[in-house]
C-alpha positions in Angstrom: 0.0 0.0 0.0 2.9 2.3 0.7 5.1 3.0 -2.4 8.3 3.3 -0.3 7.9 -0.2 1.2 9.7 -2.7 -1.0 9.8 -5.8 1.2 8.2 -7.2 4.4 9.6 -10.0 6.6 8.1 -12.2 9.3 9.6 -14.7 11.7 6.9 -17.4 11.9 8.4 -18.9 15.0 7.3 -15.8 17.0 3.7 -14.8 16.7 3.0 -17.3 13.9 3.5 -20.1 16.5 5.8 -22.1 14.3 9.1 -23.7 15.2 12.3 -21.7 15.2 14.1 -21.5 11.8 11.1 -20.5 9.7 10.9 -17.0 8.3 9.2 -15.4 5.3 10.2 -12.4 3.2 7.9 -10.9 0.7 9.0 -8.5 -2.1 7.0 -5.9 -4.0 8.2 -7.4 -7.3 10.3 -10.2 -8.7 12.8 -7.6 -9.9 13.7 -6.8 -6.3 13.6 -10.4 -5.2 16.3 -11.4 -7.7 18.9 -9.6 -5.6 18.4 -12.2 -2.8 19.1 -15.1 -5.1 22.5 -16.8 -5.1 23.9 -18.7 -8.1 27.3 -20.2 -8.8 28.1 -21.6 -12.3 31.7 -22.8 -11.8 31.0 -25.5 -9.3 32.5 -28.9 -10.5 29.3 -30.6 -9.6 27.3 -28.5 -12.0 25.2 -25.3 -11.9 24.2 -24.3 -8.4 21.3 -22.0 -7.4 19.7 -21.1 -4.1 17.1 -18.6 -2.9 19.7 -17.5 -0.3 23.3 -17.7 0.6 22.5 -20.9 2.6 22.5 -24.1 0.6 20.6 -27.1 2.0 18.0 -26.1 4.5 15.6 -28.3 6.7 12.1 -28.5 5.3 10.6 -29.7 8.6 10.4 -26.2 10.1 8.6 -24.9 7.0 6.1 -27.8 7.0 5.4 -27.4 10.7 4.9 -23.6 10.3 2.5 -24.2 7.4 0.5 -26.7 9.5 0.3 -24.1 12.4 -0.9 -21.4 10.1 -3.5 -23.7 8.5 -4.7 -24.9 11.9 -5.1 -21.4 13.5 -6.3 -19.5 10.5 -7.2 -15.8 10.6 -9.7 -16.2 13.5 -7.2 -18.1 15.6 -4.5 -15.5 15.1 -6.9 -12.8 16.0 -7.8 -14.6 19.3 -4.1 -14.9 20.1 -3.5 -11.2 19.3 -6.4 -10.2 21.5 -5.0 -12.2 24.4 -1.5 -10.8 23.9 -2.7 -7.2 23.9 -4.7 -7.8 27.1 -1.6 -9.2 28.8 0.6 -6.5 27.5 -1.6 -3.7 28.8 -1.9 -5.5 32.1 1.9 -5.7 32.4 2.4 -2.0 31.4 -0.2 -0.8 33.9 1.4 -3.0 36.6 4.8 -1.5 35.9 3.5 2.1 35.9 2.0 1.4 39.3 5.5 1.0 40.7 6.7 4.6 41.4 10.4 3.9 40.8 9.8 2.6 37.3 9.0 4.4 34.0 7.6 2.8 30.9 9.5 4.1 27.9 7.2 5.9 25.5 3.7 4.8 24.7 3.9 1.2 23.5 1.3 0.2 20.9 2.2 -3.5 20.5 3.5 -6.4 22.5 7.1 -5.2 22.9 8.0 -2.4 25.3 10.8 -1.3 27.7 11.0 0.3 31.1 13.7 2.1 33.0 14.2 4.1 36.2 15.6 7.5 37.2 15.9 6.5 40.8 17.6 3.0 41.0 19.9 1.0 38.8 17.7 -0.8 36.3 20.3 -3.5 35.6 20.5 -4.3 39.3 16.7 -4.9 39.1 17.3 -7.2 36.1 19.9 -9.2 38.1 17.4 -9.6 41.0 14.7 -10.8 38.5 17.0 -13.4 37.1 17.7 -14.7 40.6 14.0 -15.4 40.6 14.4 -17.4 37.4 13.1 -14.7 35.0 15.1 -14.4 31.7 15.6 -10.6 31.4 16.6 -8.8 28.2 18.6 -5.7 28.8 18.4 -2.7 26.5 20.0 0.7 26.5 19.6 1.7 30.2 16.3 -0.3 30.2 14.7 -3.7 30.6 13.0 -4.9 27.4 9.9 -7.1 27.4 8.3 -9.1 24.6 5.0 -10.6 25.4 4.4 -14.1 23.8 1.4 -16.4 23.7 2.9 -18.4 26.7 2.6 -15.3 28.8 -0.8 -15.4 30.5 -2.4 -13.0 32.9 -1.2 -15.3 35.7 2.4 -15.1 34.4 2.1 -11.3 34.2 0.9 -11.1 37.8 3.8 -13.2 38.9 6.2 -11.0 37.0 4.8 -7.8 38.5 4.9 -9.2 42.0 8.6 -10.3 41.6 9.4 -7.0 40.0 8.1 -5.1 43.0 10.2 -7.2 45.3 13.3 -6.7 43.1 12.8 -2.9 43.1 12.6 -2.9 46.9 15.7 -5.0 47.3 17.7 -2.7 45.0 16.4 0.4 46.7 17.7 -0.9 50.1 21.0 -2.1 48.6 22.4 0.5 46.1 25.7 -1.4 46.1 24.0 -4.0 43.9 24.4 -1.4 41.0 28.1 -2.2 41.0 27.8 -6.0 41.1 26.8 -8.7 38.6 25.7 -7.7 35.2 24.7 -4.3 36.5 28.3 -3.5 37.0 29.3 -4.8 33.6 26.5 -2.9 31.7 27.2 0.2 33.7 30.9 0.1 32.9 30.2 -0.6 29.2 27.9 2.3 28.9 30.5 4.7 30.2 33.3 3.7 27.8 33.4 6.3 25.0 35.4 4.0 22.6 32.7 1.6 21.4 35.3 -0.5 19.6 36.6 -1.6 23.0 33.1 -2.6 24.1 32.7 -4.6 20.9 36.0 -6.4 21.5 34.9 -7.2 25.1 31.6 -8.7 24.0 33.4 -10.8 21.3 35.9 -12.1 23.7 33.2 -12.9 26.2 31.3 -15.1 23.8 34.6 -16.6 22.5 35.3 -17.7 26.1 31.8 -19.1 26.6 32.3 -21.5 23.7 35.8 -22.5 24.6 36.3 -26.0 25.9 38.2 -26.2 29.2 
Protein backbone atom coordinates (compact mmCIF):
# COMPACT_ATOMS: atom_id res chain seq x y z
CA UNK A 1 0.00 0.00 0.00
CA UNK A 2 2.92 2.34 0.68
CA UNK A 3 5.10 2.95 -2.36
CA UNK A 4 8.25 3.29 -0.27
CA UNK A 5 7.86 -0.22 1.19
CA UNK A 6 9.65 -2.72 -1.05
CA UNK A 7 9.75 -5.76 1.24
CA UNK A 8 8.21 -7.24 4.37
CA UNK A 9 9.57 -10.02 6.57
CA UNK A 10 8.12 -12.17 9.33
CA UNK A 11 9.58 -14.72 11.73
CA UNK A 12 6.90 -17.40 11.90
CA UNK A 13 8.44 -18.87 15.04
CA UNK A 14 7.30 -15.83 17.00
CA UNK A 15 3.65 -14.83 16.73
CA UNK A 16 3.05 -17.30 13.93
CA UNK A 17 3.49 -20.07 16.54
CA UNK A 18 5.76 -22.09 14.28
CA UNK A 19 9.10 -23.70 15.19
CA UNK A 20 12.31 -21.69 15.15
CA UNK A 21 14.07 -21.47 11.84
CA UNK A 22 11.08 -20.55 9.65
CA UNK A 23 10.92 -17.02 8.29
CA UNK A 24 9.23 -15.38 5.34
CA UNK A 25 10.23 -12.40 3.22
CA UNK A 26 7.87 -10.86 0.66
CA UNK A 27 8.97 -8.49 -2.10
CA UNK A 28 6.99 -5.93 -4.02
CA UNK A 29 8.25 -7.38 -7.30
CA UNK A 30 10.34 -10.20 -8.70
CA UNK A 31 12.83 -7.58 -9.94
CA UNK A 32 13.65 -6.79 -6.30
CA UNK A 33 13.60 -10.43 -5.23
CA UNK A 34 16.29 -11.38 -7.74
CA UNK A 35 18.92 -9.59 -5.60
CA UNK A 36 18.36 -12.16 -2.84
CA UNK A 37 19.06 -15.14 -5.08
CA UNK A 38 22.47 -16.82 -5.10
CA UNK A 39 23.94 -18.66 -8.06
CA UNK A 40 27.32 -20.24 -8.77
CA UNK A 41 28.06 -21.56 -12.25
CA UNK A 42 31.66 -22.79 -11.84
CA UNK A 43 31.04 -25.53 -9.29
CA UNK A 44 32.54 -28.87 -10.47
CA UNK A 45 29.26 -30.56 -9.56
CA UNK A 46 27.26 -28.48 -11.99
CA UNK A 47 25.17 -25.35 -11.86
CA UNK A 48 24.16 -24.26 -8.36
CA UNK A 49 21.31 -21.96 -7.43
CA UNK A 50 19.70 -21.14 -4.09
CA UNK A 51 17.10 -18.62 -2.87
CA UNK A 52 19.66 -17.47 -0.29
CA UNK A 53 23.33 -17.74 0.64
CA UNK A 54 22.53 -20.91 2.56
CA UNK A 55 22.49 -24.14 0.59
CA UNK A 56 20.65 -27.12 2.03
CA UNK A 57 17.99 -26.12 4.54
CA UNK A 58 15.65 -28.26 6.67
CA UNK A 59 12.11 -28.51 5.31
CA UNK A 60 10.57 -29.73 8.57
CA UNK A 61 10.38 -26.25 10.07
CA UNK A 62 8.62 -24.89 7.01
CA UNK A 63 6.12 -27.76 6.96
CA UNK A 64 5.39 -27.37 10.69
CA UNK A 65 4.90 -23.62 10.28
CA UNK A 66 2.51 -24.17 7.38
CA UNK A 67 0.54 -26.65 9.52
CA UNK A 68 0.34 -24.14 12.40
CA UNK A 69 -0.95 -21.41 10.11
CA UNK A 70 -3.53 -23.68 8.51
CA UNK A 71 -4.73 -24.87 11.93
CA UNK A 72 -5.13 -21.43 13.47
CA UNK A 73 -6.33 -19.46 10.48
CA UNK A 74 -7.16 -15.76 10.63
CA UNK A 75 -9.68 -16.17 13.47
CA UNK A 76 -7.20 -18.13 15.56
CA UNK A 77 -4.48 -15.53 15.13
CA UNK A 78 -6.94 -12.75 15.99
CA UNK A 79 -7.77 -14.57 19.25
CA UNK A 80 -4.07 -14.88 20.07
CA UNK A 81 -3.48 -11.20 19.27
CA UNK A 82 -6.37 -10.17 21.52
CA UNK A 83 -4.96 -12.21 24.41
CA UNK A 84 -1.46 -10.80 23.86
CA UNK A 85 -2.66 -7.20 23.87
CA UNK A 86 -4.66 -7.75 27.07
CA UNK A 87 -1.63 -9.24 28.83
CA UNK A 88 0.63 -6.48 27.50
CA UNK A 89 -1.62 -3.69 28.77
CA UNK A 90 -1.94 -5.49 32.11
CA UNK A 91 1.85 -5.66 32.44
CA UNK A 92 2.38 -2.05 31.40
CA UNK A 93 -0.15 -0.82 33.93
CA UNK A 94 1.43 -2.98 36.64
CA UNK A 95 4.85 -1.49 35.89
CA UNK A 96 3.46 2.06 35.87
CA UNK A 97 1.99 1.40 39.31
CA UNK A 98 5.54 0.96 40.67
CA UNK A 99 6.65 4.55 41.44
CA UNK A 100 10.35 3.92 40.83
CA UNK A 101 9.83 2.61 37.29
CA UNK A 102 9.04 4.40 34.02
CA UNK A 103 7.61 2.77 30.89
CA UNK A 104 9.50 4.11 27.87
CA UNK A 105 7.23 5.94 25.45
CA UNK A 106 3.67 4.84 24.66
CA UNK A 107 3.87 1.21 23.49
CA UNK A 108 1.26 0.21 20.91
CA UNK A 109 2.17 -3.45 20.50
CA UNK A 110 3.53 -6.38 22.50
CA UNK A 111 7.12 -5.17 22.89
CA UNK A 112 8.04 -2.44 25.34
CA UNK A 113 10.79 -1.28 27.67
CA UNK A 114 10.97 0.30 31.08
CA UNK A 115 13.67 2.10 33.01
CA UNK A 116 14.22 4.09 36.19
CA UNK A 117 15.58 7.48 37.19
CA UNK A 118 15.93 6.47 40.83
CA UNK A 119 17.57 3.03 40.97
CA UNK A 120 19.94 0.96 38.82
CA UNK A 121 17.70 -0.82 36.30
CA UNK A 122 20.34 -3.45 35.57
CA UNK A 123 20.50 -4.34 39.25
CA UNK A 124 16.74 -4.87 39.07
CA UNK A 125 17.33 -7.18 36.09
CA UNK A 126 19.87 -9.17 38.13
CA UNK A 127 17.37 -9.58 40.96
CA UNK A 128 14.68 -10.75 38.53
CA UNK A 129 17.04 -13.36 37.08
CA UNK A 130 17.69 -14.67 40.59
CA UNK A 131 13.96 -15.41 40.63
CA UNK A 132 14.38 -17.40 37.38
CA UNK A 133 13.10 -14.74 34.96
CA UNK A 134 15.07 -14.38 31.72
CA UNK A 135 15.62 -10.64 31.36
CA UNK A 136 16.62 -8.84 28.16
CA UNK A 137 18.59 -5.67 28.81
CA UNK A 138 18.36 -2.68 26.50
CA UNK A 139 19.99 0.73 26.54
CA UNK A 140 19.57 1.66 30.20
CA UNK A 141 16.33 -0.31 30.25
CA UNK A 142 14.70 -3.70 30.59
CA UNK A 143 13.05 -4.93 27.40
CA UNK A 144 9.92 -7.11 27.41
CA UNK A 145 8.35 -9.11 24.59
CA UNK A 146 4.97 -10.63 25.41
CA UNK A 147 4.41 -14.05 23.82
CA UNK A 148 1.42 -16.44 23.74
CA UNK A 149 2.87 -18.38 26.69
CA UNK A 150 2.60 -15.25 28.85
CA UNK A 151 -0.83 -15.42 30.46
CA UNK A 152 -2.38 -12.99 32.92
CA UNK A 153 -1.20 -15.30 35.72
CA UNK A 154 2.38 -15.12 34.42
CA UNK A 155 2.09 -11.33 34.18
CA UNK A 156 0.89 -11.12 37.79
CA UNK A 157 3.85 -13.23 38.95
CA UNK A 158 6.22 -11.00 36.98
CA UNK A 159 4.83 -7.81 38.49
CA UNK A 160 4.95 -9.25 42.02
CA UNK A 161 8.59 -10.30 41.62
CA UNK A 162 9.40 -6.95 39.99
CA UNK A 163 8.07 -5.06 43.01
CA UNK A 164 10.23 -7.21 45.28
CA UNK A 165 13.30 -6.68 43.06
CA UNK A 166 12.83 -2.90 43.11
CA UNK A 167 12.55 -2.91 46.90
CA UNK A 168 15.74 -4.97 47.26
CA UNK A 169 17.73 -2.66 44.95
CA UNK A 170 16.38 0.41 46.75
CA UNK A 171 17.65 -0.92 50.06
CA UNK A 172 20.99 -2.10 48.60
CA UNK A 173 22.39 0.50 46.15
CA UNK A 174 25.71 -1.38 46.10
CA UNK A 175 24.00 -3.96 43.86
CA UNK A 176 24.40 -1.45 41.02
CA UNK A 177 28.12 -2.18 41.03
CA UNK A 178 27.84 -5.97 41.08
CA UNK A 179 26.84 -8.70 38.62
CA UNK A 180 25.71 -7.71 35.16
CA UNK A 181 24.68 -4.31 36.51
CA UNK A 182 28.35 -3.47 37.00
CA UNK A 183 29.31 -4.79 33.57
CA UNK A 184 26.53 -2.94 31.71
CA UNK A 185 27.19 0.21 33.68
CA UNK A 186 30.88 0.13 32.87
CA UNK A 187 30.24 -0.61 29.19
CA UNK A 188 27.86 2.32 28.92
CA UNK A 189 30.52 4.74 30.18
CA UNK A 190 33.32 3.70 27.82
CA UNK A 191 33.42 6.26 24.97
CA UNK A 192 35.42 4.00 22.63
CA UNK A 193 32.70 1.62 21.42
CA UNK A 194 35.27 -0.54 19.65
CA UNK A 195 36.61 -1.61 23.03
CA UNK A 196 33.13 -2.60 24.13
CA UNK A 197 32.66 -4.62 20.93
CA UNK A 198 35.97 -6.40 21.52
CA UNK A 199 34.90 -7.18 25.08
CA UNK A 200 31.60 -8.71 23.95
CA UNK A 201 33.39 -10.76 21.27
CA UNK A 202 35.94 -12.11 23.73
CA UNK A 203 33.21 -12.89 26.25
CA UNK A 204 31.32 -15.11 23.79
CA UNK A 205 34.56 -16.61 22.53
CA UNK A 206 35.33 -17.69 26.08
CA UNK A 207 31.82 -19.06 26.57
CA UNK A 208 32.30 -21.45 23.65
CA UNK A 209 35.83 -22.49 24.61
CA UNK A 210 36.30 -26.02 25.92
CA UNK A 211 38.25 -26.19 29.18
